[in-house]
Each structure stands twice: as structure tokens, then as C-alpha cells.
TORMARFI-665331 format. One record per residue (C-alpha): residue in one letter; chain; z, x negated, y. Coordinates in steps of 0.02 Angstrom, whole numbers, plus 32768, in hexadecimal, padded with zeros to 4 digits. Each point is the difference from the previous one (the first is absolute). Layout:
N
aa:ch:up:east:north
a:A:Z:X:Y
...
END
This chain:
278
aa:ch:up:east:north
m:A:267D:C3FF:C95B
n:A:7F5A:8043:803C
k:A:7F58:7FB4:7FD2
q:A:7FDF:7FBB:80AE
q:A:80A3:7F9E:8002
f:A:7FE2:7FB5:7F54
l:A:7F50:7FC9:802D
v:A:8045:7FAA:809A
v:A:807E:7FA0:7F98
t:A:7F88:7FC7:7F79
g:A:7F87:7FBC:8083
a:A:7F4D:7FC5:7FF1
c:A:7FAF:7F90:7F7E
i:A:7FD7:7F7A:8080
l:A:80B8:7FF0:802C
l:A:802C:8001:7F49
f:A:7F91:7F6F:7FD2
s:A:8027:7F98:8099
l:A:80B5:8018:7FD0
y:A:7FFB:7FE0:7F46
f:A:7F6D:7F8B:7FE6
f:A:7FEE:7FA0:80A3
g:A:80AC:7FC9:8037
r:A:808C:807D:7FE0
t:A:80AC:7FB4:8009
k:A:8032:7FE4:7F4B
p:A:80AD:803A:7FCB
l:A:8079:7F86:7FB0
a:A:801A:802C:7F4C
k:A:80A4:8057:7FD7
q:A:8049:7FF4:80AE
p:A:8069:808B:804F
l:A:7FB9:8061:8091
k:A:801F:7FA6:80A3
n:A:8011:8055:80A7
e:A:7F95:7FAD:8084
a:A:8069:8044:808E
s:A:803F:7F51:8027
v:A:7F4E:7FC9:8029
q:A:7FE8:7FEC:80BB
r:A:7F95:8094:8031
p:A:7F7D:7FF5:8088
d:A:8008:8084:8087
f:A:7F71:8077:801C
a:A:7FC5:7FA3:809B
s:A:7FE1:7F61:7F9C
i:A:7FA7:805E:7F76
l:A:7F90:8057:807E
a:A:7FDE:7F5D:805D
r:A:7FCB:7FAD:7F5E
a:A:7F85:808D:7FDB
k:A:7FBD:8001:80B1
s:A:7FDB:7F46:7FF7
q:A:7F77:8029:7F81
l:A:7FA7:807C:8071
t:A:7F62:7FE9:8066
p:A:800E:8011:80BF
e:A:7FAC:80AA:7FF5
q:A:807E:803C:7F7F
v:A:8091:7FBF:8069
s:A:7FBE:805D:8096
r:A:7FF0:80A2:7F9F
l:A:80AD:7FEC:7FB5
t:A:8051:7FDA:80A8
a:A:7FB2:809C:804A
l:A:804A:8069:7F75
e:A:80AC:7FB1:8010
n:A:8003:8022:80BB
s:A:7FBA:80AF:7FFA
v:A:80A6:8060:8003
v:A:8021:803D:80B0
r:A:8073:807C:8055
g:A:8009:80B3:7FC4
d:A:800E:8038:7F4D
v:A:802F:7F53:7FC3
k:A:8033:8034:7F4F
n:A:7F5A:8052:7FD6
q:A:7FA1:7F73:8054
k:A:805C:7F83:7F94
i:A:7FDA:8064:7F63
a:A:7F47:7FFD:802C
v:A:8001:7F47:802C
y:A:805F:7FCE:7F63
d:A:7F7E:805F:7F9B
q:A:7F74:7FA0:8056
l:A:805B:7F5A:7FE9
a:A:8018:8027:7F48
s:A:7F46:8022:7FF0
f:A:7FD7:7F5E:805C
w:A:8065:7F99:7F84
k:A:7FB6:805F:7F6D
d:A:7F48:800E:802B
s:A:7FD1:7F89:808D
v:A:8070:7F6F:7FCA
p:A:804C:801E:7F54
a:A:80B9:7FD4:8004
g:A:805C:8077:7F8E
w:A:80AF:7FD5:803B
l:A:7FD4:802A:80B5
n:A:7FA7:809F:7FCB
a:A:80A0:8033:7FA6
y:A:806C:7FCE:8094
y:A:7FA6:806D:807E
l:A:7FF6:8092:7F87
g:A:80BB:7FEA:7FEA
e:A:801F:8001:80BC
k:A:7F96:809C:800F
a:A:8060:8051:7F70
k:A:80A8:7FDB:8053
l:A:7FCA:805F:809A
e:A:7FB9:8091:7F9B
n:A:8099:8000:7F8D
l:A:7F9E:804D:7F71
e:A:8030:7FD7:7F4D
n:A:7F4E:7FE9:7FC0
s:A:7FD2:7F8B:808F
l:A:809D:7F98:7FE9
t:A:7FEB:7FEC:7F45
f:A:7F45:7FDC:800F
a:A:8021:7F6D:8074
a:A:8092:7FC4:7F97
h:A:7F97:7FFE:7F61
l:A:7F79:7FA0:805D
f:A:8080:7F79:8026
l:A:8033:7FFB:7F48
r:A:7F4A:7FE5:7FCE
e:A:7FE0:7F7B:8084
l:A:809C:7F9B:7FDD
r:A:7FD0:7FEE:7F4A
g:A:7F64:7FA4:8038
d:A:8052:7F85:8077
n:A:8045:7F58:7FC8
d:A:8060:7FDD:80A2
p:A:80B8:8029:7FDD
a:A:8024:801D:80B8
i:A:7F71:807D:8015
r:A:8030:8056:7F5C
t:A:80B2:8014:803D
w:A:7FC6:8044:80A7
m:A:7F93:8080:7FA8
a:A:808C:8030:7F88
n:A:8073:8023:8093
e:A:7F7B:8067:8058
a:A:7FE5:8066:7F62
k:A:80BA:8015:7FE8
d:A:8017:8049:80AE
l:A:7F73:807C:7FE3
f:A:8042:8036:7F56
i:A:80AE:801B:8049
k:A:7FB9:806E:8089
a:A:7F9C:8062:7F7F
l:A:809A:801A:7F94
s:A:805E:8045:8096
i:A:7F7B:8089:8004
n:A:7FF6:801B:7F45
p:A:8090:7FB3:7F9C
d:A:7FB9:8041:7F5B
n:A:7F5A:7FA3:8000
d:A:8002:7F90:7F65
s:A:7F69:7F9D:8039
t:A:805A:7FD1:80A0
k:A:809D:7FD1:7F9F
v:A:7F9A:7F8D:7F91
g:A:7FA9:7FB4:8096
l:A:80A5:7FDE:8057
g:A:8049:7FB2:7F63
s:A:7F67:7F90:7FF1
c:A:8018:7FBB:80B0
s:A:80A4:7FAD:7FCE
f:A:7FB0:7F8C:7F81
f:A:7F6F:7FDB:8073
g:A:8078:7FB9:8080
a:A:803D:808D:8070
a:A:80A1:7FCF:805A
g:A:80A0:8062:7FF3
g:A:8029:8093:7F92
s:A:7FDF:7FF0:7F46
s:A:7FF7:7F5C:7FA2
p:A:7F66:7FE1:7F94
m:A:8058:803D:7F63
e:A:8045:8098:805C
g:A:7F4F:8027:8034
i:A:7FC7:7FF4:7F4B
q:A:808C:8077:7FD0
q:A:7FC8:807E:8082
i:A:7F52:7FFC:7FB6
r:A:8042:8008:7F4E
e:A:8063:809D:8027
v:A:7F5E:8057:8031
a:A:7FA4:7FBC:7F69
e:A:8087:803A:7F87
r:A:800A:80AC:804D
d:A:7F43:8013:8006
t:A:7FAD:7F96:7F7B
s:A:7F55:803B:803B
n:A:8017:7FB3:80AD
a:A:7F77:7F7B:7FF9
f:A:8031:7FB3:80A7
a:A:80B2:7FE0:7FC5
q:A:7FC1:7FB5:7F5D
f:A:7F85:7F94:8061
m:A:8081:7FB9:8076
l:A:807A:7FDB:7F73
g:A:7F72:7FA4:7FAA
y:A:7FDA:7FA1:809F
g:A:80B8:7FD0:800C
g:A:7FF2:7FBC:7F50
i:A:7F6A:7F96:8033
i:A:805D:7FBB:8097
s:A:809C:7FD7:7F9A
g:A:7FA1:7FB8:7F6C
q:A:8039:8089:7F88
f:A:7F52:8015:7FBE
d:A:802F:8063:7F65
k:A:8052:8085:806C
a:A:7F6D:7FFA:8078
a:A:7F85:801E:7F72
e:A:8065:8094:7FC3
r:A:7FFB:8051:80AC
f:A:7F49:7FDE:8023
l:A:7FD0:8044:7F56
k:A:8055:80A2:8033
v:A:7FA1:7FFF:80A4
v:A:7F55:7FEF:7FAF
q:A:802E:8089:7F86
l:A:8032:8072:8091
t:A:7F72:7FCD:8075
p:A:7F72:7FB1:7F9B
d:A:7F99:7FDF:809D
d:A:8082:7F8D:8050
t:A:7FA0:7F5C:8001
e:A:808E:7F9B:804A
a:A:8078:8033:7F76
v:A:7F7E:7FD0:7F7D
f:A:7FF1:7F4E:8043
l:A:80BB:7FEE:8019
l:A:8018:8036:7F4B
a:A:7F82:7F7C:7FCB
e:A:805B:7F7E:8066
a:A:80A9:8031:7FB6
y:A:7FBB:7FEA:7F50
e:A:7FB2:7F5A:8033
k:A:80A7:7FC0:8043
m:A:8054:8037:7F5E
g:A:7F83:7F99:7F9D
e:A:7FB2:8099:7FAE
k:A:7F4F:7FC6:801F
a:A:7FA6:8082:7F96
k:A:8051:8090:805F
a:A:7FE0:7FA9:80A5
v:A:7F47:7FEE:7FD6
e:A:7FF9:80B7:7FCB
w:A:8042:803B:80A8
y:A:7F9A:7F85:8067
e:A:7F66:8044:7FA6
n:A:803B:80AF:8027
g:A:8012:7FD3:80B7
k:A:7F58:7FA9:8008
k:A:7FAA:80A6:7FDC
r:A:804A:8045:80A0
v:A:7FB3:7F86:807C
k:A:7F4F:7FE9:803D
s:A:8006:7F5D:8061
a:A:7FA3:7F76:7FA3
e:A:8077:7F7F:8049
l:A:8099:805D:7FC4
i:A:7FB6:801C:7F54
h:A:7FDC:7F45:7FF5
a:A:80B6:7FDA:802D
i:A:803E:8079:7F7A
n:A:7F8D:7FB2:7F7E
d:A:8045:7F55:802B
k:A:80B0:8043:7FEA
i:A:7FD4:804F:7F59
n:A:7FAB:7F61:7FC1
s:A:8098:7F99:802F
l:A:806A:806F:7F8D
k:A:7F8F:7FF4:7F68
END
């Protein structure tokens, strides 16, 4: 996996702390992975309508103009350009990561380029980890799955794409592999290439979801050994140790992670977590 793809998956510190300290869905201890495919999924129109309801009249006007800007002629290239502008709108003007990923994905489908497809798919994987709505998570998992499948049709030997596709199954993607089959797909990559940090990370994340915190800690420890700058893996390792009741190790890794952030608010939250473990 290239550096750009891994950075996309690990995400930003703000997402990390909103996810792990301010309301992440907590896994049930020692429960098997559950596929969320049975959750009733909203369609894209309802997701878009929900986001639009938060816009100002000026933003709605600008967005409507973009959506209606494709006219006769070279429709494909016009759509590619418009999807790029819509992705930027939902990233910069009105931050909504899932819509940014959606329009980048639609653009990538038209371009049919492996890098574009996997970039958008990994964005969905990052965003769904920060959303507590099962229906939205499942929708994003399915969008990511479709993009990974298209990327694999271009390059069947890309291990990063194989790991991403396997991950979609235990995040709720419908059809295809079951959650445990998805884990097995990832494990095959990890066993063949023990230095694949992405595969190790997703196996660790599967352990967090399923409540197998000892296995999660083992995987995340490998990740931080392979990629010492991966802040998300550091805090997930701390959480795994905390859930196992190994408070001293949890404190050690929370302290390690605290050195990596600059926000006073986030540092305060980490200190509160550390103090609660002492």
C-alpha cells in the first residue's frame, strides 16, 4: 500500500478524538462480529436531503447551480468536472466527509482509474469509522465495497484493495463475504506480508469491534512498530489495553499519544482519561 492510501485510512486527529473520546459506539465485550447488512439503509437522496437541510440559502443556491450545470455535449467530461466541484463543496465550503467521498467516488467511476477508485473507497472507510448511525455506516460500507471491487477488476493483485474490500464486510456491506470471511481475506494478506501495516491495522480494528481486545492489542502493537507515526493505532492500542484491564500499559500508550496532539482541549481529554486509570 502506498503512503497516500495509508494516510487516508488513518485519518485526522480531530476525527480520532471525536470518535474515541466523545461518543464512539462502544463494542460489546467478547461478541462475534455482526454484519450490519440487515440494517435498513437510507438511499443517497435522503442522505443528501439531510445534509442540504443544514445549508444556508446562499449555499443551497450555489449547490443547485452546480448540480444543474451538466448540459448537452461532452456529458461524461462535464460530469467528471462537476463531481470534482461537488466533492470540493462538501469538503471545503460545507464539511461533510461522506458526501465528499461519494462525489469523488462517482468521479472515479467515470474515470475508471485504480488510484481514484481506491482513494475514494479509503475515504469512505475513514468516514464510516467516525459515524455512530448504523444505517449511514452500512451505506458507506456498500459504497466503499463497490469502489474496491471496480479497482480490483483493474488490478487484482493490489493487497491494499483486498484488505479494504475485506474490511467492508464487517462494517456492514451487503452481499458477498460474511464478516468472518472478510477477516480471513485480510488475514491472508497479513500472513503473506507481515509488514503490511494496513492489514494489521484492520485486523486490530476487527478485534476492537468484536471485543477481542487481546488480539486487537497484538495487531496494533505491530502497527506502531511498523509505522511509529500512526497516531490512530497508538490510541487504539491504548484503548485495547484499557479494555483488557491492563491500566499501566493503557496509561503508557495514552501518554505516548498525548505527545502527538497540539489541541489544548484534546490534551485535557487525554489527561482526564489517564487520571481515570490511575
